[in-house]
DRENPA-3360 file (N, C-alpha, C; in nm, 2 decimals, always signed):
BEGIN
1 = MVPNGVTL = +4.91/+4.42/+4.41/+5.01/+4.37/+4.32/+4.94/+4.31/+4.20 ~ +4.99/+4.35/+4.08/+4.94/+4.30/+3.96/+5.05/+4.23/+3.88 ~ +5.03/+4.11/+3.84/+5.13/+4.04/+3.77/+5.16/+4.11/+3.64 ~ +5.29/+4.11/+3.60/+5.33/+4.18/+3.48/+5.24/+4.14/+3.36 ~ +5.19/+4.23/+3.28/+5.11/+4.20/+3.17/+4.96/+4.19/+3.20 ~ +4.92/+4.20/+3.32/+4.78/+4.20/+3.36/+4.73/+4.34/+3.38 ~ +4.62/+4.38/+3.33/+4.56/+4.51/+3.35/+4.50/+4.52/+3.49 ~ +4.48/+4.64/+3.54/+4.42/+4.67/+3.66/+4.27/+4.62/+3.66;
9 = ANALPVVA = +4.21/+4.63/+3.54/+4.07/+4.59/+3.53/+4.05/+4.44/+3.56 ~ +4.16/+4.36/+3.53/+4.16/+4.21/+3.55/+4.22/+4.17/+3.68 ~ +4.25/+4.26/+3.78/+4.32/+4.23/+3.90/+4.22/+4.24/+4.02 ~ +4.26/+4.16/+4.12/+4.18/+4.17/+4.25/+4.27/+4.24/+4.35 ~ +4.22/+4.33/+4.44/+4.30/+4.40/+4.53/+4.36/+4.30/+4.64 ~ +4.48/+4.33/+4.67/+4.55/+4.26/+4.78/+4.50/+4.32/+4.91 ~ +4.49/+4.45/+4.92/+4.44/+4.52/+5.03/+4.34/+4.62/+4.98 ~ +4.22/+4.62/+5.04/+4.12/+4.71/+4.99/+4.07/+4.80/+5.10;
17 = NMPAGAVT = +4.03/+4.93/+5.06/+3.97/+5.02/+5.16/+4.06/+5.04/+5.28 ~ +4.19/+5.05/+5.27/+4.28/+5.07/+5.38/+4.28/+5.22/+5.41 ~ +4.24/+5.26/+5.54/+4.25/+5.40/+5.57/+4.39/+5.45/+5.60 ~ +4.41/+5.58/+5.59/+4.54/+5.64/+5.62/+4.58/+5.60/+5.76 ~ +4.71/+5.57/+5.77/+4.76/+5.53/+5.90/+4.75/+5.39/+5.94 ~ +4.68/+5.31/+5.86/+4.65/+5.17/+5.89/+4.77/+5.08/+5.86 ~ +4.78/+4.97/+5.92/+4.89/+4.87/+5.90/+4.82/+4.74/+5.86 ~ +4.88/+4.67/+5.77/+4.83/+4.53/+5.74/+4.94/+4.43/+5.77;
25 = GYVNFTSQ = +4.90/+4.31/+5.78/+5.00/+4.20/+5.79/+5.07/+4.17/+5.66 ~ +5.16/+4.08/+5.67/+5.23/+4.04/+5.55/+5.15/+3.95/+5.46 ~ +5.16/+3.96/+5.33/+5.09/+3.88/+5.23/+5.18/+3.79/+5.16 ~ +5.15/+3.67/+5.14/+5.23/+3.57/+5.07/+5.20/+3.57/+4.92 ~ +5.31/+3.57/+4.84/+5.30/+3.56/+4.70/+5.38/+3.44/+4.65 ~ +5.34/+3.39/+4.54/+5.42/+3.29/+4.47/+5.53/+3.37/+4.40 ~ +5.64/+3.30/+4.36/+5.74/+3.37/+4.28/+5.69/+3.42/+4.15 ~ +5.71/+3.54/+4.13/+5.66/+3.61/+4.00/+5.71/+3.75/+4.00;
33 = TVNMIVTA = +5.69/+3.81/+3.88/+5.72/+3.95/+3.87/+5.58/+4.03/+3.87 ~ +5.58/+4.14/+3.95/+5.45/+4.21/+3.97/+5.48/+4.36/+3.96 ~ +5.37/+4.44/+3.95/+5.38/+4.58/+3.96/+5.28/+4.61/+4.08 ~ +5.32/+4.70/+4.17/+5.23/+4.74/+4.27/+5.16/+4.87/+4.22 ~ +5.02/+4.86/+4.23/+4.94/+4.97/+4.18/+4.86/+5.02/+4.30 ~ +4.86/+5.15/+4.32/+4.78/+5.21/+4.43/+4.68/+5.30/+4.37 ~ +4.55/+5.28/+4.42/+4.44/+5.37/+4.39/+4.38/+5.42/+4.52 ~ +4.30/+5.52/+4.51/+4.21/+5.56/+4.62/+4.11/+5.46/+4.64;
41 = AGATTVKY = +4.06/+5.44/+4.77/+3.96/+5.34/+4.80/+3.84/+5.36/+4.71 ~ +3.79/+5.25/+4.64/+3.68/+5.25/+4.56/+3.70/+5.32/+4.42 ~ +3.82/+5.36/+4.39/+3.85/+5.42/+4.26/+3.93/+5.33/+4.17 ~ +3.93/+5.37/+4.04/+4.01/+5.29/+3.95/+4.12/+5.38/+3.89 ~ +4.13/+5.51/+3.93/+4.23/+5.60/+3.89/+4.36/+5.57/+3.96 ~ +4.46/+5.53/+3.88/+4.59/+5.49/+3.94/+4.67/+5.61/+4.00 ~ +4.71/+5.60/+4.12/+4.78/+5.71/+4.19/+4.93/+5.68/+4.19 ~ +4.97/+5.55/+4.18/+5.11/+5.51/+4.18/+5.12/+5.37/+4.11;
49 = TSPAIDLN = +5.22/+5.35/+4.03/+5.25/+5.22/+3.97/+5.40/+5.20/+3.99 ~ +5.44/+5.09/+4.05/+5.58/+5.07/+4.08/+5.65/+5.01/+3.95 ~ +5.78/+5.02/+3.95/+5.85/+4.95/+3.84/+5.83/+4.80/+3.87 ~ +5.87/+4.71/+3.78/+5.85/+4.57/+3.80/+5.93/+4.52/+3.93 ~ +5.86/+4.44/+4.01/+5.92/+4.39/+4.13/+5.93/+4.24/+4.12 ~ +6.05/+4.18/+4.13/+6.07/+4.04/+4.12/+6.05/+3.98/+4.26 ~ +5.95/+3.89/+4.28/+5.92/+3.83/+4.40/+5.97/+3.68/+4.39 ~ +6.05/+3.64/+4.49/+6.10/+3.51/+4.50/+6.06/+3.45/+4.63;
57 = GGEVRTVL = +6.03/+3.32/+4.63/+5.99/+3.25/+4.75/+6.08/+3.27/+4.87 ~ +6.03/+3.30/+4.98/+6.10/+3.31/+5.11/+6.16/+3.45/+5.13 ~ +6.15/+3.54/+5.04/+6.19/+3.68/+5.06/+6.08/+3.75/+5.14 ~ +6.12/+3.85/+5.21/+6.03/+3.94/+5.29/+6.05/+4.08/+5.24 ~ +5.94/+4.15/+5.21/+5.95/+4.29/+5.18/+5.85/+4.37/+5.26 ~ +5.89/+4.49/+5.30/+5.80/+4.58/+5.37/+5.78/+4.70/+5.28 ~ +5.65/+4.74/+5.27/+5.62/+4.85/+5.18/+5.56/+4.96/+5.27 ~ +5.61/+5.08/+5.25/+5.56/+5.20/+5.32/+5.51/+5.29/+5.22;
65 = LVASQLAT = +5.38/+5.33/+5.22/+5.32/+5.42/+5.12/+5.31/+5.56/+5.19 ~ +5.36/+5.66/+5.13/+5.35/+5.80/+5.19/+5.28/+5.89/+5.09 ~ +5.17/+5.95/+5.14/+5.09/+6.04/+5.05/+5.17/+6.17/+5.05 ~ +5.19/+6.22/+4.93/+5.26/+6.35/+4.91/+5.16/+6.46/+4.91 ~ +5.21/+6.58/+4.90/+5.12/+6.70/+4.90/+5.04/+6.70/+4.77 ~ +4.93/+6.76/+4.76/+4.84/+6.75/+4.65/+4.91/+6.81/+4.52 ~ +5.01/+6.90/+4.53/+5.07/+6.95/+4.41/+5.18/+6.86/+4.36 ~ +5.21/+6.75/+4.43/+5.32/+6.67/+4.39/+5.27/+6.56/+4.29;
73 = SPPVTAFI = +5.36/+6.52/+4.20/+5.33/+6.42/+4.11/+5.45/+6.32/+4.11 ~ +5.43/+6.19/+4.14/+5.30/+6.13/+4.17/+5.25/+6.16/+4.31 ~ +5.12/+6.14/+4.34/+5.07/+6.18/+4.47/+5.10/+6.08/+4.58 ~ +5.17/+5.97/+4.55/+5.20/+5.86/+4.64/+5.35/+5.82/+4.62 ~ +5.43/+5.81/+4.72/+5.56/+5.76/+4.71/+5.57/+5.63/+4.79 ~ +5.63/+5.53/+4.73/+5.64/+5.40/+4.79/+5.79/+5.37/+4.82 ~ +5.81/+5.32/+4.94/+5.94/+5.27/+4.99/+5.93/+5.12/+5.01 ~ +6.02/+5.05/+4.94/+6.01/+4.90/+4.95/+6.14/+4.85/+5.01;
81 = GSDVN = +6.13/+4.79/+5.13/+6.25/+4.75/+5.20/+6.27/+4.60/+5.17 ~ +6.40/+4.56/+5.16/+6.43/+4.41/+5.15/+6.47/+4.36/+5.29 ~ +6.37/+4.31/+5.36/+6.39/+4.27/+5.50/+6.47/+4.15/+5.52 ~ +6.44/+4.04/+5.46/+6.51/+3.91/+5.48/+6.52/+3.84/+5.34 ~ +6.64/+3.80/+5.31/+6.66/+3.72/+5.18/+6.74/+3.60/+5.21;
% end
């Protein structure tokens, strides 16, 4: 997650080197507007950038990333569920 207006070069990964099929726990964020950016492990080439996501305290979101076929653009599809509000 990258705060709106911050470049990928100035961001720290929330999850790094996550293998396919892996699951992470939930991550807490302060209330802010962010973009979710997905890259391959160890790379800086962006495979997916979400539209702006407004995060508000106490909300829960689940993100499912699905790799598409190599001929598809974008190569990653993100599904973001609103679990609890």
